[in-house]
C-alpha positions, 0 to 999 in steps of 0.5 A, spaced: 834 470 037 838 473 043 844 476 043 850 472 044 854 476 049 848 479 053 850 475 059 857 478 059 855 485 058 848 484 063 854 482 068 858 489 066 852 493 067 850 490 074 858 492 076 857 499 075 850 501 077 852 507 078 852 508 069 845 507 068 845 502 062 839 500 058 840 494 054 836 493 049 836 487 042 835 489 035 836 485 029 841 488 025 838 492 019 838 487 012 840 482 017 839 477 021 844 478 027 842 481 033 844 488 035 845 489 042 845 497 044 848 500 051 844 506 052 847 510 059 845 517 060 851 521 062 857 521 057 863 520 060 859 513 063 858 511 056 866 512 054 867 508 059 863 504 058 866 503 050 872 502 052 871 496 057 866 493 054 868 491 048 875 487 049 870 483 055 864 479 049 865 476 043 862 480 038 864 487 039 862 489 031 855 487 034 854 492 040 852 500 039 853 504 045 848 511 045 846 516 049 839 514 052 834 520 053 828 519 056 822 520 051 819 526 050 812 524 054 817 522 060 819 528 061 813 532 061 810 528 065 817 528 070 816 535 069 808 536 071 811 532 078 816 536 080 812 543 078 806 540 081 811 538 088 813 546 087 806 549 087 804 544 094 811 544 098 809 551 102 802 545 104 807 540 105 811 544 110 818 540 106 824 543 110 828 544 103 825 547 097 824 545 090 827 553 087 828 550 080 827 545 075 827 543 067 830 539 062 837 538 061 840 541 054 844 535 051 841 529 056 833 531 057 834 528 064 830 533 069 834 538 073 832 540 080 835 545 083 834 546 091 834 552 097 840 548 101 844 542 101 840 536 103 843 530 101 837 526 103 831 529 100 836 529 093 836 522 094 828 521 095 828 526 089 832 522 084 830 515 086 821 518 086 824 520 079 826 513 076 831 515 073 829 521 070 832 527 075 838 529 078 838 535 082 844 540 082 850 539 087 850 546 088 843 550 091 840 555 089 836 560 093 829 563 090 828 572 091 821 571 096 816 576 091 817 581 098 823 583 096 822 583 089 820 590 089 827 593 090 831 587 085 836 591 081 836 590 075 829 593 074 827 589 068 829 581 072 824 580 077 822 573 079 815 571 076 809 570 081 807 563 077 814 561 075 819 558 078 825 561 074 826 568 073 823 572 067 825 578 063 820 583 063 821 589 057 821 596 059 822 603 057 829 604 059 829 610 063 835 615 065 839 613 072 839 619 076 
């Protein structure tokens, strides 16, 4: 059994590819009607879909709108892929470097920061990430480890094995 509104919602999804909507169907709990679930990763796009789609369909009460989040396994695999790329980027002689990565606290998508603005490389990373990654628009410049010795404040230094900052607990010395 399929949702009678599936073709109409599918057309909306095709007209709005930036929404990155995913459609699933399920049988209504305790019933025999099919519920159409529209999952969208970005909150604003989900709210837009919630406004635009119900007037187009016959059974708006059988629509469910959700924020889409990747599974833990998808997140882990994608994060490992990006971290592997970070470890190999010197060997690959990439002109643009990934400086940091991690899951977005709300969507769960993997955020990637680059050391410079490079729309071509950003698009390539996002395409290879199967919809699970996005490159933040502002570059993030890392501090080379050779500079870290004179870095201030002395309790925050870049950790050689990590793309992120770590805080080193040290007893506070009186400053001259």
